[in-house]
C-alpha positions in Angstrom: -142.7 -83.8 17.0 -140.6 -85.6 19.7 -140.9 -84.7 23.3 -137.1 -83.9 23.5 -137.4 -81.6 20.5 -140.4 -79.7 22.1 -138.5 -79.3 25.4 -135.4 -78.2 23.7 -137.3 -75.7 21.6 -138.9 -74.2 24.7 -135.5 -73.9 26.4 -133.9 -72.3 23.4 -136.9 -69.9 22.8 -136.4 -68.7 26.4 -132.8 -67.7 25.6 -133.7 -65.5 22.6 -132.2 -62.0 23.2 -129.6 -63.3 25.6 -125.9 -62.8 25.1 -124.8 -66.4 24.9 -121.0 -65.9 25.2 -118.0 -63.7 24.8 -114.6 -65.0 23.8 -111.1 -64.3 25.0 -108.9 -62.0 22.9 -107.2 -63.6 19.9 -104.2 -62.0 18.0 -104.1 -61.9 14.2 -100.5 -62.3 13.2 -98.8 -61.7 9.8 -97.9 -65.4 9.8 -101.6 -66.3 10.1 -102.5 -63.9 7.4 -99.8 -65.4 5.1 -101.0 -68.9 5.9 -104.6 -68.0 5.0 -103.4 -66.4 1.8 -101.8 -69.7 0.9 -104.9 -71.7 1.7 -107.3 -69.3 -0.1 -104.9 -68.5 -2.9 -105.6 -64.8 -2.3 -102.2 -63.1 -2.2 -103.4 -59.5 -2.8 -100.6 -57.2 -1.7 -102.7 -55.4 0.9 -102.6 -58.7 2.9 -99.1 -60.2 2.3 -96.7 -57.5 1.1 -95.8 -55.8 4.4 -93.5 -53.1 2.9 -95.9 -52.1 0.2 -98.9 -52.2 2.6 -97.0 -50.0 5.1 -96.3 -47.5 2.3 -99.4 -47.6 0.0 -102.3 -49.1 2.0 -104.9 -46.6 3.2 -104.7 -48.5 6.5 -100.9 -48.0 6.9 -100.3 -51.8 7.4 -101.3 -55.1 6.0 -104.8 -56.2 6.9 -106.4 -59.6 7.3 -108.7 -61.0 4.7 -112.4 -60.6 5.5 -112.9 -64.3 5.1 -110.0 -65.0 7.5 -111.9 -62.9 10.1 -115.0 -65.0 9.4 -113.0 -68.2 9.7 -111.4 -67.1 13.0 -114.8 -66.2 14.3 -115.8 -69.9 14.2 -112.7 -70.8 16.3 -112.9 -68.2 19.0 -113.5 -70.0 22.3 -117.1 -69.7 23.5 -118.2 -67.7 20.6 -120.9 -70.2 19.5 -124.3 -70.9 20.8 -123.4 -74.6 20.7 -121.0 -73.9 23.6 -124.0 -73.0 25.8 -125.5 -75.3 28.4 -126.2 -78.8 27.0 -129.7 -79.5 25.6 -131.2 -82.8 26.6 -131.6 -85.1 23.6 -129.4 -83.2 21.2 -127.2 -85.5 19.1 -125.2 -82.9 17.3 -125.1 -79.3 15.9 -124.7 -78.4 12.2 -123.3 -75.1 10.8 -126.1 -74.2 8.4 -124.7 -71.0 7.0 -125.2 -67.2 7.3 -128.0 -64.8 6.6 -125.8 -61.7 6.6 -122.1 -60.9 6.9 -120.6 -57.4 7.0 -117.0 -56.2 7.6 -117.5 -52.6 8.9 -113.8 -52.1 9.8 -110.4 -53.6 8.7 -108.3 -56.0 10.8 -104.7 -54.6 10.7 -101.9 -57.2 11.4 -101.4 -57.5 15.2 -105.1 -56.8 16.0 -106.6 -58.7 18.9 -110.1 -59.9 18.2 -113.0 -60.9 20.5 -116.4 -62.3 19.5 -119.7 -61.7 21.3 -122.7 -63.8 20.4 -126.4 -63.2 21.0 -129.2 -65.7 20.2 -131.7 -63.8 18.0 -134.1 -66.5 16.6 -135.2 -70.1 17.2 -137.4 -72.1 14.8 -138.3 -75.7 14.3 -137.2 -76.8 10.7 -137.5 -80.3 9.4 -137.4 -82.0 12.8 -134.4 -79.9 13.9 -134.1 -76.6 15.8 -132.6 -73.8 13.7 -131.0 -70.9 15.6 -129.8 -67.6 14.3 -127.1 -66.1 16.4 -125.7 -62.6 15.8 -121.9 -62.7 16.2 -120.1 -59.4 16.6 -116.3 -59.5 16.3 -114.5 -56.5 17.8 -110.8 -55.5 17.5 -109.3 -54.2 20.7 -109.2 -50.4 20.4 -111.4 -50.1 17.3 -114.5 -48.0 17.4 -116.4 -50.2 14.9 -116.7 -54.0 14.9 -114.6 -55.8 12.3 -117.3 -58.3 11.5 -121.0 -58.6 12.2 -122.6 -61.9 11.1 -125.9 -63.7 11.5 -124.9 -67.3 11.9 -127.4 -70.2 11.3 -127.0 -73.5 13.1 -129.2 -76.6 13.3 -129.6 -78.7 16.4 -130.2 -82.4 15.5 -132.2 -84.7 17.9 
C-alpha cells in the first residue's frame, strides 16, 4: 500500500462521523420537473399535469420525480465529501453508487431543497479509499427529509 494512500486513509478515518457539508437552498421548479420528465421519459401526470395534480393528487400539487431529487442531490453545492479539504496524492474521485436510497416525503413543485452530508464509513478497497456518506435532503418547511441516501465514492491515488 502506498504511503499517500495510508496517510489519506488515516485522514479520512479521522473524519468519520463528522458532518462534511451543508448546501445552499435550491428551488425545484415545474420547468425543471418537465425537463426531467423529457429526459427520463417519465411523464406520469402527478409530475407534469399541473391542473390534474392540483385537483387529484393526494399532495395537492405536482411533485418531483424521486430520481430527480436524487439527481439534484449530486448537484447541490458542497453536498459531496469530495468537496472537503484536499487529500494529498488523490488523483480523482469516482461515484461508485449507493447502498440505500429512501424518499420519505414528496417534493412539491416550488420546494426548496438543501442537502447535508455526513461521512459514515471509510475502507481501503482495491488500492482506493471507499467512503460511504449519508446524504439527507430536506425541503424547507417539511417535517421529514425528502431523500436519505448512502452514497459510495472511491478516491483514486
